[in-house]
N, C-alpha and C positions, 0 to 999 in steps of 0.2 A: 622268677629270674631276679637275682639281687641287683640292686641299683648300682650303676657305674658311678665312679667319682672322677671328676676332672682333676687333672694335675694342677697344682698351685700356679698362679700367674705371678710373674715378677714385673712390676712396673719400672719404667726408667727412673733414675734418680732425679731429684729436683735440687738444683744448687742455688745458693744465695744469689740474688740478682746484683750484678756488679754495677748496673746503672743506678739502682736504688742506693747502694752503698756510696757511690760517687756523689750523688745529690746530697746525701746526709753529711758526707765529709765536707762538701762545699759549704753547706749551711753552718757547720761548726766553725770552719775557718773564717767565714765572713763574720760570724759572731765574735770570734777572737780578734779580728781586725778592728771591729768597732770598739771593743774594750781597750785594745792597745792604743787606738787613736785618741780615745778620751783620756787615757792615762797620760799620753804625751801632751795633750792640750791643757789638762787640768793640773798635773803634778810636775812633769819634767820641765816644761818650758818655764814655769814660775821658779822652780828650783835652780835651773841653769841661769836665769836672769839675775837672781839674787846672789848666787855664788860668784858670778862674774863681776858684779858691782863691788862686792866686798866680802871676802871669805869669812869675816867675823859677823856679818849681818845677821846670821842665824846661829847664835851661840848654841853650844851643846844643850844648855838648859832650856832653850826655846824650840830647837828643831824637833825635839821629841813630840811636843804638843802639836806643832804644825804638821808634822808627818802623820801622826795618828789621826788628826782632824781630816786631812785630805784623804787618807786611805779609808777612813770610816765613811766619808762622804761618797766616795766612789763605790765602796762595797754596798752601802745602803741603796744608792741609786741603781746599781746593777741587780741587786736582789729583787727590787721592785720590777725592773724590766724583764728579768728572767722568769719571774712568776707568771708572766704572760708569754714570753718568747719560748722558753724551754718546753712547756707542755705542747705548744703549737708545733714546734719542730719535731718533737718526739712522736706526737700523734700522727703526723703526716708520714713519718718514717715507718711506724708500725702498721698503719693502715695500708700503705703501699706494699709492704712486705706480705701482709695477709692477702691482698688482692692478687699479687703476683703468684703466690703459692697456690691459691684456689684456681687460678687460670690454668696452670700447668697440670695440677692434679685432675681437674675436670677433663682436660685433653687426654691425659694418659688413661683415665678410667673409661672415657668414651671409646678410645682406640681398643680397649680391652673388652668392649661390649657392655659397659655399664653406664647408666645415667645417674648423676648425683645432683642433689640440691642441698647446699650448705645452709646451716642455721647456727646462730650464736647461742651456744649452751651456757649455763651458769659457770661451768668449769672454764670454758674458753674466755668468757667475759672477765673472770677473775685473773686468768693467765695474761690476757692482753693488758689489763689494768696494771698488773705487777710489772710487766715488761716495759710499759710506758713510764711508770714511776721510776724504775731503775734508770732509764734513759734520762729522765728529767734530773735526777740526782747527779748523774755523771756530767751533764751539760753545765749544771750550776757549779760543779767542782772545778771546771775549767776556769771560770771567773775567779773563784776564791783562791785557788792555788797560784794563778798568775799574779794577782794583786799581792799575795804574800811574797812571791819572788821579787817583784818590783820593789816592795818595801825593803827587803833585805839588801838589794843592790844600792838603793839610795843611802841606806845606813852605811854600807861599805864605802861609798863615795865620800861621805862625811869623815869617817875615821881615817881614810887614806889621804885626807887633805884636799878634798874637793877636786879630785881628778875627773873632770868632766868627760875627757876622751875615753877613759876606762869605763865610766858609767854608760856611755853610749854603746860601747862594744859589748859590755855585759848585758845590757837590756836587749840587744839584738840576739844574744845567745839565749836569754830567758824566753824571748818570743819564739825562737826556733824550737826550744825544748817543749814549750806548751803547744805549739803547732803540731809537732810530732805526736804528742799525746792525744790531741784532738783527732788526728788522722787514725791513730791506733784505736781509739774509742769507736770511730765509725766502722772500721774493719771488723773489730771484735764483736761489736753489738749487732752488726749485720748477720754474722754467723749465729750468734746466740738467739736473736729474735727469730731467725729462720728455724732454728732447732725447736724452739718452744712452740711455734705455730704448727710446725710439722707434727709434733707429738699430739697437739690438740686435735688437728684434723684427722689424724689416724684414729684417735679414740672415737671421734664422732662417727667415722665410717666403719668402726669395728675391725680395723686392721690391727692385728696382734703381733705380727712378726715382720722383721725387716732384715736386710743384709747390709752389713757395715762395709763401706768403701773408703779406703784410705785416699787422701787427696794427692799424695806424692808431691806436694807443693813446697814443703819445707826442706831446707838443707840439712836440718837436724831433727828428723821426725821422732816422735815418741815411739820407742820400740813396741810398746803394747798396742798402740793404734795401728802400727804397721802390721803387727801380727794378727790383729783382728780383721784385716781386710778379707772380705769374702765370707765372713762368718755370720750366721743368723743370731738375732737377739730378740728378746721380748721388748716391744716398744713401750710398754708401761713402766719398765724398769731401766732399760738401756743395756749397755754392755758393762760387765764388771771388769774394770781395768785399773790396775795400780791401787787396789784396795777400796775402790768406790764405784758406784753405778753412774754411768755417764751416757749422755746422748751424743751422737755425732755433731760436731760444731759447738758443743756446749762449753768446753774448757777454753781457757785463754789460748789464742793462736791456733786453735784446732780448726782445720778446714775440711775435715772429713764429712762425708754425707752418707746416704743410705738409700736402698731400693725397697719399696714396700712389697710385701708378699700378700697376694689375694688368695685366700685358702680355696681348695677345691670345692665344687658344688655338686651335690648329688643329683643325678639325672633319673 
């Protein structure tokens, strides 16, 4: 009598954890607040004091050296601090993402009748290291880009005749822009890290197929992602959309996810 074959099982989707994303966003905003506070105490207060005393106290031939010195000081100081802070923030974020995904994958596998024990393979180790380093680079870029914006606004204040009121307003705008970028990084990296970890865990368990699920969260969804909803794809490659192979949640602002398919087992 020929062996029977079970139908493939479809596991529930696992979505990025919003609590982890929130904590990561909070850490980035707190970091930005520390940078902004030091900028205010080290650069802005001194600049405002001298400008109020006498608008000519920092002539154009001297302000360039002063401004460059202060910005270099702040950049050097924060580069050293971020060499410690950025890896710590990133590692905590990535490790929590891994733990969260493993917890739900174990639960879904157990409910399907399987017991799994995860191990860190060389492929996973390299992937997690790459994910962490990408996060570190993005965290450091928050500092460098913010300082560049501050420097530009101070220069504008000088060329506009030391309009301190305008400087204060413009610095608030620059802070708001940088804060939005930090929040975007947290949201986007939450989805990207989840996608990378999901791909690695599926490879570890030999899961080869999955079903794409559109998030329906965006007001202007990508038509290709919407069209991919409910379709199967090879998890080693992803889905071929708009001329490239992509995983759910991998592209900027993509909130799509997927359901793992457990292939049938001969009885």
